C-alpha positions as CSV (number, residue, x, y, z in Angstrom):
1,M,-19.7,-137.5,138.5
2,N,-21.2,-137.2,142.0
3,T,-19.5,-138.4,145.1
4,I,-21.3,-139.0,148.4
5,V,-19.4,-137.8,151.5
6,S,-20.3,-138.6,155.1
7,V,-19.6,-135.9,157.6
8,R,-19.8,-136.0,161.4
9,I,-21.0,-132.8,162.9
10,P,-21.2,-132.0,166.6
11,Q,-24.7,-131.7,168.0
12,S,-24.3,-128.0,168.9
13,M,-23.3,-127.2,165.3
14,V,-26.2,-129.2,164.0
15,A,-28.6,-127.1,166.1
16,D,-27.0,-123.9,164.8
17,L,-27.1,-125.1,161.2
18,K,-30.8,-126.0,161.6
19,G,-31.5,-122.4,162.6
20,K,-29.6,-121.2,159.5
21,V,-31.5,-123.6,157.3
22,K,-34.8,-121.8,158.1
23,E,-33.2,-118.4,158.1
24,S,-31.5,-118.8,154.7
25,H,-34.4,-120.7,153.1
26,F,-32.4,-123.9,152.5
27,L,-34.4,-127.0,151.8
28,D,-32.6,-129.1,154.3
29,L,-29.5,-129.5,156.4
30,S,-27.5,-131.2,153.7
31,E,-28.1,-128.3,151.3
32,A,-26.8,-125.9,154.0
33,V,-23.7,-128.1,154.5
34,R,-23.1,-128.2,150.7
35,S,-23.4,-124.4,150.6
36,V,-20.7,-124.0,153.3
37,V,-18.4,-126.5,151.5
38,R,-18.9,-124.7,148.2
39,K,-18.2,-121.3,149.7
40,R,-15.0,-122.6,151.4
41,W,-13.9,-124.3,148.2
42,L,-14.3,-121.1,146.2
43,E,-12.3,-119.3,148.9
44,W,-9.5,-121.7,148.7
45,K,-9.6,-122.0,144.9
46,D,-9.2,-118.3,144.3
47,P,-8.8,-116.1,147.4
48,N,-8.7,-112.8,145.5
49,T,-11.9,-113.5,143.6
50,F,-13.6,-114.6,146.8
51,Q,-12.5,-111.5,148.6
52,I,-13.9,-109.3,145.8
53,K,-17.2,-111.2,145.9
54,R,-17.4,-110.8,149.6
55,L,-16.6,-107.0,149.4
56,R,-19.3,-106.7,146.8
57,E,-21.9,-108.4,149.0
58,D,-20.9,-106.2,152.0
59,I,-21.3,-103.0,149.9
60,K,-24.7,-104.2,148.7
61,E,-25.8,-104.8,152.3
62,V,-24.6,-101.3,153.4
63,I,-26.4,-99.7,150.5
64,K,-29.6,-101.7,151.3
65,E,-29.4,-100.7,154.9
66,K,-28.8,-97.0,154.0
67,T,-31.8,-97.0,151.6
68,K,-34.0,-98.6,154.3
69,T,-32.9,-95.9,156.8
70,S,-33.5,-93.0,154.5
71,K,-37.0,-94.4,153.5
72,E,-37.8,-94.7,157.2
73,E,-36.6,-91.1,157.8
74,L,-38.7,-89.8,154.9
75,L,-41.8,-91.6,156.3
76,L,-41.1,-90.2,159.8
77,N,-40.7,-86.7,158.5
78,E,-44.0,-87.0,156.5
79,L,-45.8,-88.3,159.6
80,E,-44.5,-85.5,161.7
81,R,-45.6,-83.0,159.1
82,I,-49.1,-84.6,159.1
83,R,-49.2,-84.5,162.9
84,Q,-48.3,-80.8,163.0
85,M,-50.9,-80.1,160.3
86,L,-53.5,-81.8,162.4
87,S,-52.5,-80.1,165.6
88,E,-52.7,-76.7,163.9
89,G,-56.3,-77.3,162.9
90,G,-55.8,-78.8,159.5
91,E,-54.1,-75.8,157.9
92,R,-51.8,-76.7,155.1
93,K,-48.2,-75.3,155.0
């Protein structure tokens, strides 16, 4: 069974949501609103499970960021090694 719900949203919030729609790849504003409602409903339904899920997402994000940083550091180190090699006349270390 589906239910249609009408929601009044302040214009400033609509502008923010429209930005999030593009950023989060939602199809439209209503999909973004449903996502927010679904997320809040899950939080209220079972706070402990929601907290665990949120911690999992936070950990994944930190790991993703660390991996990105370490890859950038490896690339910078390799570029520095190539620069030094070129400045020394192309001699290999």
